[in-house]
Legacy VTK file of the C-alpha trace (Angstrom):
# vtk DataFile Version 3.0
C-alpha trace
ASCII
DATASET POLYDATA
POINTS 113 float
-157.105 -85.089 119.289
-155.366 -83.723 116.211
-151.862 -85.002 115.521
-149.366 -82.183 115.110
-146.993 -82.008 112.163
-143.390 -82.989 112.857
-140.238 -80.950 112.342
-137.931 -83.373 110.567
-134.742 -81.341 110.501
-133.169 -77.923 110.554
-130.476 -77.092 108.006
-128.028 -74.376 109.019
-125.355 -72.821 106.798
-121.644 -73.579 107.063
-118.728 -72.810 104.784
-117.245 -75.701 102.841
-113.883 -75.196 104.573
-115.577 -75.352 107.990
-117.952 -78.311 107.460
-115.648 -80.970 108.907
-114.798 -78.878 111.962
-118.459 -78.130 112.595
-119.446 -81.795 112.396
-116.600 -82.812 114.690
-117.613 -80.124 117.215
-121.157 -81.486 117.458
-120.059 -85.133 117.574
-117.567 -84.355 120.333
-119.840 -82.194 122.464
-123.285 -83.789 122.040
-124.725 -87.288 121.984
-125.645 -87.602 118.324
-124.713 -89.706 115.309
-123.822 -89.066 111.701
-126.483 -90.078 109.188
-124.724 -88.747 106.089
-121.670 -86.664 105.243
-120.008 -85.433 102.065
-118.192 -82.236 101.064
-121.368 -80.134 100.623
-123.457 -81.145 103.627
-123.723 -83.348 106.691
-126.729 -84.796 108.505
-126.732 -85.608 112.243
-129.398 -87.429 114.270
-130.277 -86.269 117.764
-132.859 -87.783 120.120
-135.654 -85.497 118.975
-134.626 -84.003 115.606
-132.071 -84.123 112.816
-129.614 -81.306 112.144
-128.139 -80.626 108.725
-125.093 -78.500 107.973
-125.313 -77.137 104.437
-123.053 -75.180 102.120
-125.548 -72.534 100.911
-124.299 -72.626 97.318
-125.333 -76.312 97.187
-128.319 -76.609 99.548
-130.502 -73.839 101.015
-130.546 -73.257 104.773
-134.064 -74.254 105.869
-136.372 -75.936 108.337
-138.141 -79.120 107.183
-141.635 -80.138 108.224
-143.377 -83.453 107.606
-146.994 -82.892 106.610
-149.725 -85.159 105.263
-150.745 -82.100 103.188
-147.326 -81.724 101.512
-148.712 -82.154 97.998
-151.000 -79.168 98.520
-147.884 -76.945 98.406
-146.916 -78.036 94.885
-145.191 -80.834 93.016
-142.951 -82.872 95.316
-139.431 -83.806 94.254
-138.309 -87.409 94.805
-134.982 -87.620 96.640
-132.382 -90.399 96.526
-133.481 -91.760 99.905
-137.108 -92.166 98.827
-138.464 -89.079 100.595
-140.501 -86.522 98.653
-140.631 -82.790 99.342
-140.921 -79.258 98.043
-139.067 -76.095 99.071
-141.169 -72.957 99.532
-140.795 -69.559 101.205
-142.834 -68.542 104.215
-144.276 -64.990 104.284
-140.980 -63.659 105.701
-138.981 -65.317 102.884
-137.553 -68.049 105.133
-136.911 -71.210 103.116
-138.898 -74.187 104.366
-139.098 -77.748 103.121
-142.436 -79.539 103.245
-141.943 -83.309 103.262
-144.531 -85.999 102.614
-144.809 -88.504 105.478
-142.224 -91.307 105.306
-140.876 -94.127 107.426
-137.802 -92.568 109.041
-136.313 -95.977 109.771
-136.475 -97.102 106.146
-135.085 -93.923 104.570
-131.569 -94.754 103.457
-129.213 -92.963 105.826
-130.144 -89.423 104.902
-128.952 -89.278 101.299
-131.367 -86.453 100.632
-130.790 -83.540 98.330
LINES 1 114
113 0 1 2 3 4 5 6 7 8 9 10 11 12 13 14 15 16 17 18 19 20 21 22 23 24 25 26 27 28 29 30 31 32 33 34 35 36 37 38 39 40 41 42 43 44 45 46 47 48 49 50 51 52 53 54 55 56 57 58 59 60 61 62 63 64 65 66 67 68 69 70 71 72 73 74 75 76 77 78 79 80 81 82 83 84 85 86 87 88 89 90 91 92 93 94 95 96 97 98 99 100 101 102 103 104 105 106 107 108 109 110 111 112
């Protein structure tokens, strides 16, 4: 049986003045935990996926996939947490991130770009 690729996270846009309120809303209303948080984005872990809140001027809204074929999409960028990925557009111009496989437990608390 073929193993399916994994959706690592979804990054949705927020305004910089609304980031803290958005994070607090999710922490208060859902069982999740903060992986990383600064003034341009926040990363939350849920039971089945991670959710990022991004300020679009700093980080593009996107959906991130983990794929063993990531390098076929182009040169991967190394991030601070040791993950490697590339941003591309799908045919409808949606921004997607293709990530090389990584050990989620060893990645340093989500300090990705």
